[in-house]
C-alpha positions, 0 to 999 in steps of 0.5 A, a space after each residue: 858541252 864537252 861533259 855531255 859529249 863525253 857522257 854520250 860517247 861513253 854510253 855509245 861505247 858501253 851499249 855497243 860492247 854489250 850488244 856486240 856479237 863476235 863475227 869470226 868470218 870477218 876475222 883473218 885466219 891469222 887473227 883466228 889463230 891468235 885468239 885460240 884459247 881466249 874465246 868466250 865459251 858462249 862463242 866457242 862453237 862458232 869459233 870452232 866451226 869457222 876455224 874448220 872452214 879455214 883449215 882447208 885454205 891455210 898455208 903451211 905456216 898458218 897450219 904450223 901455228 894452228 897446230 901449236 895453239 890447238 892444245 889451248 883450244 882443246 882445254 877450253 
């Protein structure tokens, strides 16, 4: 019984990871800033678009961190 349950949960996890798509609009601004440089190339354009939207609403601390991490984004 436990073995069947663990197989089922493992299958569910693998399936969800395969079909999961990043939804950057659900992330906080801090989360977006922290993943700069670690976004998959296939999701990079969506990521950049979401960052552009967020720049207008960033506070000074977020802008400072964003500018610090911007070099990583430009290298991607």
